[in-house]
C-alpha positions as CSV (number, residue, x, y, z in Angstrom):
1,M,138.5,168.1,81.1
2,P,138.0,163.7,81.6
3,Q,141.0,162.1,80.0
4,Y,139.9,159.5,77.7
5,Q,140.7,155.7,79.1
6,Q,140.5,153.0,77.1
7,Q,138.3,150.3,77.2
8,A,139.6,146.9,78.5
9,S,139.9,144.6,75.2
10,W,141.4,141.3,74.1
11,R,143.5,140.3,70.9
12,L,142.2,137.5,69.0
13,E,144.4,135.0,68.5
14,G,145.6,134.6,64.5
15,G,145.8,138.7,64.1
16,G,146.1,141.7,65.8
17,Q,142.4,142.5,65.5
18,I,140.8,144.2,69.0
19,I,137.3,143.7,70.3
20,D,136.0,144.9,73.5
21,L,133.4,143.4,75.4
22,E,131.3,146.2,75.4
23,T,131.1,146.7,71.5
24,A,130.9,142.8,71.5
25,I,127.7,143.4,73.6
26,K,126.5,146.5,72.0
27,D,127.0,145.0,68.2
28,G,124.9,141.6,69.2
29,I,127.9,139.4,69.1
30,L,127.9,137.9,72.5
31,G,124.3,139.1,73.6
32,G,123.5,140.2,77.2
33,G,125.1,138.7,80.8
34,C,128.2,137.2,79.8
35,G,130.6,139.5,81.5
36,G,134.1,138.9,82.4
37,L,135.1,136.2,79.9
38,P,138.6,134.6,81.0
39,A,141.4,136.1,79.2
40,G,144.8,134.6,78.9
41,K,148.2,136.0,80.7
42,D,148.8,138.1,77.2
43,G,145.2,139.0,77.3
44,T,144.3,136.6,74.3
45,L,140.8,135.8,74.1
46,G,141.7,132.1,73.5
47,A,144.2,131.3,76.0
48,T,141.9,129.4,78.4
49,A,139.5,128.3,75.5
50,E,141.7,126.5,73.4
51,K,142.3,124.0,76.3
52,L,138.4,122.9,76.4
53,D,137.3,121.0,73.7
54,L,134.6,123.4,72.0
55,K,132.2,120.3,71.2
56,K,132.0,118.8,74.5
57,M,131.4,122.0,76.0
58,I,128.3,122.8,74.3
59,E,126.9,119.3,74.6
60,E,127.6,119.6,78.7
61,L,125.8,122.9,78.5
62,D,123.4,122.3,75.9
63,S,120.0,122.5,79.1
64,A,122.1,125.3,80.7
65,A,122.5,127.6,78.5
66,A,120.3,127.0,75.5
67,E,118.2,130.2,76.0
68,D,121.1,132.5,76.3
69,V,122.9,131.5,73.2
70,P,123.7,134.4,71.1
71,S,122.0,133.9,67.9
72,V,124.9,134.5,66.0
73,F,126.5,131.6,67.5
74,I,123.8,129.4,65.8
75,C,124.0,127.7,62.5
76,P,121.1,128.3,60.2
77,I,120.8,125.0,59.0
78,S,120.9,123.1,62.0
79,L,119.6,125.5,64.3
80,E,122.9,124.2,67.1
81,P,125.6,126.3,68.2
82,M,128.5,126.2,65.7
83,V,131.7,124.2,66.7
84,D,133.8,125.0,63.1
85,P,132.0,128.3,61.2
86,V,132.5,129.0,57.9
87,T,131.5,131.9,55.8
88,L,130.0,131.7,51.9
89,C,130.6,134.3,49.4
90,T,127.3,136.4,50.3
91,G,128.4,136.6,54.3
92,Q,126.3,133.9,55.7
93,T,128.2,131.7,58.1
94,Y,127.3,128.4,58.5
95,E,128.5,125.2,60.5
96,R,130.9,123.2,57.9
97,A,129.4,119.8,58.3
98,N,125.8,121.2,57.1
99,I,126.7,123.6,54.5
100,L,128.9,120.6,52.9
101,K,126.2,118.6,53.3
102,W,123.6,121.3,51.5
103,F,126.2,121.4,48.5
104,S,126.5,117.8,48.2
105,L,122.7,117.9,48.0
106,G,123.0,119.2,45.0
107,H,122.3,122.6,45.9
108,L,124.4,126.0,44.5
109,T,122.2,128.6,46.6
110,C,122.9,130.3,50.3
111,P,120.1,128.2,52.3
112,T,119.6,131.5,54.1
113,T,119.1,134.4,51.4
114,M,118.9,131.4,48.6
115,Q,121.3,133.6,46.2
116,E,123.2,131.8,43.6
117,L,126.3,131.4,44.7
118,W,128.9,132.7,41.9
119,D,131.5,130.8,44.2
120,D,131.1,128.0,46.7
121,A,134.6,128.3,48.1
122,V,134.0,128.0,52.2
123,T,136.1,130.2,54.3
124,P,136.7,129.6,58.2
125,N,135.2,132.5,60.0
126,R,138.3,132.7,62.8
127,T,137.1,135.4,64.8
128,L,133.4,134.1,64.8
129,H,135.3,130.6,66.3
130,Q,137.1,132.5,68.9
131,L,134.3,134.3,70.2
132,I,132.1,131.1,70.8
133,N,135.1,129.3,72.1
134,A,135.7,131.7,75.1
135,W,132.0,132.6,75.5
136,F,131.3,128.5,76.1
137,S,134.6,128.6,77.7
138,H,133.3,130.6,80.1
139,R,130.1,129.5,80.9
140,Y,132.0,126.0,81.2
141,L,134.2,127.3,83.9
142,L,131.4,129.2,85.7
143,L,129.0,125.6,85.5
144,K,132.0,123.6,86.5
145,K,132.7,126.0,89.7
146,R,129.2,126.1,90.9
147,S,129.3,122.4,90.3
148,E,132.0,122.0,92.7
149,D,130.4,124.5,95.2
150,V,127.2,122.8,95.6
151,Q,129.1,118.8,95.9
152,G,131.1,120.6,98.7
153,Q,127.7,122.2,100.5
154,A,125.9,119.2,99.7
155,A,128.7,117.0,101.6
156,E,129.0,119.6,104.5
157,L,125.1,119.3,104.9
158,V,125.7,116.0,105.3
159,Q,128.2,116.2,107.8
160,S,126.1,118.8,109.4
161,L,123.0,116.0,109.9
162,K,125.2,114.1,112.6
163,K,125.7,117.1,115.2
164,V,122.6,119.2,114.6
165,K,119.3,118.7,116.4
166,G,116.0,120.1,116.2
167,Q,115.1,122.5,114.1
168,A,118.5,122.7,112.9
169,R,118.1,119.6,111.7
170,V,115.0,120.4,109.7
171,Q,116.3,123.4,108.3
172,A,119.5,121.1,107.0
173,L,117.3,118.5,105.8
174,K,115.5,121.6,104.2
175,D,118.5,122.7,102.3
176,L,119.9,119.6,101.3
177,Q,116.6,118.3,99.5
178,K,116.7,121.7,97.5
179,I,120.3,120.9,96.3
180,V,119.8,117.2,95.6
181,V,116.7,118.6,93.3
182,A,118.8,121.5,91.8
183,H,121.9,119.8,91.1
184,P,121.1,115.8,89.9
185,S,125.0,115.8,90.0
186,V,125.3,116.0,94.3
187,K,123.2,112.7,94.3
188,K,126.7,111.2,93.8
189,T,128.1,113.0,96.7
190,V,125.2,112.6,99.0
191,A,125.8,108.7,98.4
192,D,129.9,108.8,98.7
193,S,129.9,110.9,101.9
194,G,127.5,108.4,103.5
195,G,124.3,110.4,102.9
196,V,122.0,107.4,102.5
197,S,122.4,105.6,105.6
198,L,122.6,108.4,107.4
199,L,119.1,110.0,106.2
200,S,117.8,106.2,106.3
201,S,118.7,106.2,110.4
202,L,116.6,109.3,110.7
203,L,113.6,107.1,110.1
204,G,112.3,105.6,113.0
205,P,109.5,105.4,115.3
206,F,110.7,108.2,117.3
207,T,111.2,110.7,114.4
208,S,108.8,113.7,114.0
209,H,106.7,114.4,111.4
210,A,108.7,117.5,110.5
211,V,112.0,115.7,110.1
212,G,110.6,112.7,108.3
213,S,108.8,114.4,105.2
214,E,112.3,116.3,104.8
215,V,114.1,112.9,105.0
216,I,111.6,111.1,102.2
217,A,111.7,114.2,100.1
218,I,115.6,113.5,100.0
219,L,115.1,110.0,99.4
220,V,113.0,109.8,96.5
221,N,115.5,111.7,94.8
222,L,118.3,109.8,95.1
223,C,119.5,106.5,93.1
224,L,119.3,104.1,96.4
225,D,120.9,100.6,95.9
226,S,119.3,97.0,96.9
227,D,121.0,97.0,100.6
228,A,119.7,100.6,101.2
229,K,116.1,100.2,100.0
230,T,116.1,96.8,101.7
231,S,117.0,98.5,105.3
232,L,113.8,101.1,104.4
233,M,111.5,98.0,104.3
234,Q,112.0,98.1,108.0
235,P,108.5,98.2,109.4
236,A,109.3,101.1,111.7
237,R,110.0,103.0,108.9
238,I,107.1,101.9,107.0
239,S,105.0,102.6,109.4
240,L,106.1,106.3,109.8
241,V,106.0,106.8,106.3
242,V,101.9,105.1,106.2
243,D,101.3,107.6,109.4
244,M,102.5,110.9,107.5
245,L,100.9,109.5,104.4
246,N,97.5,110.0,106.5
247,E,98.7,113.3,108.0
248,G,101.3,115.0,106.2
249,T,100.8,118.2,103.5
250,I,99.9,117.5,100.0
251,D,103.6,117.2,98.9
252,T,104.8,115.1,101.7
253,K,102.0,112.3,100.9
254,I,103.1,112.7,97.3
255,N,106.6,112.3,98.3
256,C,105.4,109.3,100.6
257,T,104.0,107.3,97.7
258,R,106.7,107.7,95.2
259,F,108.7,106.1,98.4
260,I,106.4,103.3,99.0
261,E,106.4,102.9,94.7
262,M,110.2,102.7,94.7
263,L,110.5,100.6,97.5
264,M,108.3,98.2,95.7
265,G,110.5,98.0,92.7
266,E,112.9,96.4,94.8
267,N,113.4,92.0,94.0
268,S,113.4,91.5,98.1
269,F,110.0,93.2,98.1
270,R,107.3,91.4,100.3
271,W,103.5,92.3,99.8
272,E,103.1,92.5,103.6
273,V,104.7,95.4,103.6
274,V,101.7,97.2,102.0
275,S,99.5,95.0,103.4
276,S,98.0,97.9,105.9
277,L,94.5,99.2,106.3
278,S,95.5,102.4,107.6
279,L,97.8,102.8,103.6
280,L,95.0,102.0,101.8
281,V,92.7,104.3,103.5
282,A,94.8,107.2,102.9
283,L,95.4,105.8,99.3
284,L,91.5,106.3,98.8
285,R,91.9,109.7,100.6
286,L,94.3,111.1,98.6
287,V,93.1,109.8,95.1
288,K,89.5,111.6,96.1
289,G,91.0,114.2,97.0
290,K,90.4,116.5,93.9
291,R,92.1,119.6,94.5
292,N,95.3,118.4,93.7
293,P,95.1,115.9,90.4
294,N,99.0,115.2,91.0
295,G,98.4,113.8,94.4
296,M,95.3,111.9,92.8
297,A,97.7,110.4,90.1
298,A,100.4,109.6,92.7
299,G,97.7,107.6,95.0
300,L,96.1,105.6,91.9
301,S,99.9,104.7,90.6
302,L,101.0,103.1,94.2
303,L,97.6,101.0,94.3
304,K,97.8,100.1,91.0
305,A,101.7,98.4,92.0
306,I,99.7,97.2,95.3
307,C,96.8,95.7,93.2
308,S,99.6,93.7,91.5
309,H,99.5,91.2,94.6
310,E,97.2,89.2,94.3
311,Q,97.5,88.7,98.2
312,I,96.1,91.7,99.0
313,R,93.0,92.6,96.6
314,S,90.5,91.4,98.5
315,L,91.9,93.6,101.6
316,I,91.5,96.6,99.1
317,V,87.9,95.3,98.4
318,S,87.3,95.7,102.0
319,V,87.9,99.3,102.7
320,G,85.4,100.5,100.4
321,A,87.8,100.8,96.8
322,V,85.6,99.4,94.3
323,P,82.7,102.1,94.4
324,Q,84.7,105.0,95.2
325,L,86.8,104.4,92.2
326,V,83.7,103.9,90.1
327,E,82.6,107.0,90.9
328,L,85.9,109.0,90.1
329,L,85.6,107.3,86.7
330,A,83.2,109.8,85.3
331,N,85.6,113.1,86.2
332,L,89.2,111.3,85.7
333,S,91.9,112.9,83.5
334,P,92.7,110.2,80.6
335,E,96.2,109.0,82.9
336,C,93.9,108.7,85.6
337,S,91.1,107.3,84.1
338,E,93.5,104.2,82.7
339,L,94.9,103.7,86.3
340,A,91.4,103.6,87.9
341,L,90.5,100.8,85.5
342,H,93.5,98.9,85.7
343,I,92.8,98.6,89.3
344,L,89.0,98.0,88.9
345,D,90.3,95.1,86.5
346,D,92.6,93.5,88.9
347,L,90.0,93.7,91.4
348,S,87.4,91.8,88.8
349,T,89.4,88.7,89.6
350,T,88.6,88.4,93.4
351,P,85.0,87.6,93.8
352,E,84.6,90.2,96.5
353,G,85.6,93.0,94.0
354,L,83.4,91.1,91.2
355,S,80.4,91.4,93.6
356,A,81.4,94.9,94.4
357,L,81.2,96.2,90.8
358,K,77.7,94.4,90.3
359,D,76.5,96.3,93.4
360,C,77.5,99.7,92.3
361,P,75.1,101.2,89.6
362,Q,77.5,103.3,87.9
363,T,79.7,100.7,87.0
364,I,78.3,99.5,83.8
365,P,77.2,103.3,82.6
366,N,81.0,104.8,83.5
367,A,82.5,101.4,82.1
368,V,80.7,101.5,78.5
369,R,81.1,105.6,78.5
370,L,85.0,104.5,78.5
371,L,85.0,102.2,75.6
372,M,86.4,103.6,72.5
373,R,87.3,106.8,74.2
374,V,90.2,107.4,76.0
375,S,92.9,104.7,74.7
376,E,93.0,101.5,73.6
377,A,94.3,100.5,77.2
378,C,91.3,102.1,78.8
379,T,89.0,100.0,76.1
380,Q,91.0,96.6,77.3
381,Y,90.0,97.3,80.6
382,A,86.9,98.4,80.4
383,L,85.7,95.4,78.2
384,S,87.7,93.3,80.7
385,I,85.1,94.4,83.8
386,L,82.1,94.4,81.6
387,L,82.7,90.8,80.6
388,A,83.4,89.5,84.0
389,V,80.2,91.2,85.4
390,C,77.8,90.4,82.4
391,K,79.3,86.6,83.0
392,L,78.9,86.1,86.2
393,F,75.2,87.9,86.6
394,P,74.1,87.6,82.6
395,D,70.6,88.3,83.6
396,E,70.9,91.4,85.6
397,C,73.7,93.2,84.2
398,A,73.7,92.3,80.5
399,S,70.4,93.7,79.6
400,L,71.7,97.0,81.7
401,A,74.8,97.3,79.6
402,V,72.7,96.8,76.3
403,E,70.1,99.8,77.6
404,A,73.7,102.1,78.2
405,G,74.6,101.6,74.4
406,L,77.2,98.8,75.3
407,A,76.1,96.6,71.7
408,A,77.0,100.1,69.6
409,K,80.1,100.4,71.7
410,L,81.4,97.0,70.8
411,L,80.7,97.1,67.3
412,L,83.0,99.7,67.4
413,V,85.8,97.9,68.5
414,I,84.8,94.9,66.6
415,Q,85.2,97.1,63.3
416,S,88.5,99.3,65.3
417,G,91.9,98.9,64.6
418,C,92.2,97.2,67.8
419,S,94.1,94.1,68.7
420,P,92.5,90.8,67.7
421,E,92.3,89.6,70.7
422,L,90.5,92.9,72.2
423,K,88.0,92.3,69.0
424,Q,87.7,88.7,69.9
425,R,86.5,89.7,73.5
426,A,83.9,92.5,72.0
427,A,82.7,89.7,70.0
428,E,82.4,87.5,72.8
429,L,80.3,89.8,75.1
430,L,78.4,91.1,71.9
431,K,77.0,87.7,71.8
432,L,77.0,87.3,75.4
433,C,74.9,90.6,75.6
434,S,72.2,89.4,72.4
435,L,70.9,86.1,74.0
436,N,68.1,88.2,76.1
437,Y,67.0,89.6,72.7
438,T,64.9,88.8,69.9
439,T,67.0,89.8,66.8
440,T,65.3,92.8,65.3
441,L,64.6,94.4,68.9
442,F,68.9,93.6,69.1
443,I,69.4,95.3,66.3
444,S,67.8,98.4,66.6
445,K,69.6,98.3,70.7
446,C,72.8,98.2,68.3
447,K,71.7,101.5,66.1
448,L,72.9,100.1,62.9
449,T,70.5,101.2,59.8
450,R,69.0,99.3,57.4
451,T,71.9,98.8,55.1
452,I,74.4,97.7,57.6
453,Q,71.7,95.2,59.4
């Protein structure tokens, strides 16, 4: 007959009560997956926990352990883990500050059961407090240990990049990229160990795309200082990035757009860096790729940033950006529609861009359709484009716009809650469009009822 073996147990501070882990899990006190909470030298549960600030641990573990926190640790009022649990005469437990606030509002009931309280005294629940403290201490210490482990691993990978070559270098870069993405705290370790300058040195005219794509994937996830960004703007490095933007995988292309846009935010950035036909063609190809919406959004975002430099707008028009973007307007998401209209609005400030907009048969119908449909920003850009085209080519474009339903849309803008400047521009365009019509005919085009007339 097997001998009875006593289960491992913990002795709670402040009393002689013994709670074993298996029972705690079975009864739902700690929840699953907690195993191996630290105990002090004397076997007490709180020996380690008391050395750590519970509130600080809860805050730092907020995102990492939010889904795993046992429900018994959660205050029913705030739905947050309790730091100072107290129990009412009904047996329900709450965070002290929350239940006292409940009482201060004049409530003399238990928030959970709504029972009237025959005693408003609150009793500290020391047992639950120690269990909460122990649970979070265990998670906190594990998190710290994992953090120290990944930081050491990241530092080792950075050092190994100085020695390894070929496929081993590519693999080391892949491993470093995974760690940087999964553990944001590693970014400082990479920087402190000279990782940024080392990674920058790996980009050059003779760098393979296999290495270059992994380096870019890491750099876009790091916080780079001005010196690092300035160094990365060297022509040979930008040339490599443009090549990968043309020939890389969709993830590499997206990372390349993020990389260039990051450099453009630097004060020392010069517009000549992005005045490359190859770059612009690659961006338009990325934007037209309907299989990956993220690639389209990334391409449009960078193209918008490039358009902010007036010197490049004519070059963008010369690669056929206007008809391609106008064609896309019919099927874009709200976010991408706003980006595309912003770009077209910028390009309409150039004679070449305005002429291209006029020559594209879908410009007016697509712009009219987006008025008062997506957002006020979209309406603003579409209205600006229509006004520019109709002002320069009133005889040809104004009547086309009216036939496309512009007049009715402009009246909606005027009557809406849009900004006064937008309403004023709508009124100006409405007046411009009415010049080629008799009053009666124009009113009919506006689709007004007799009463509104």
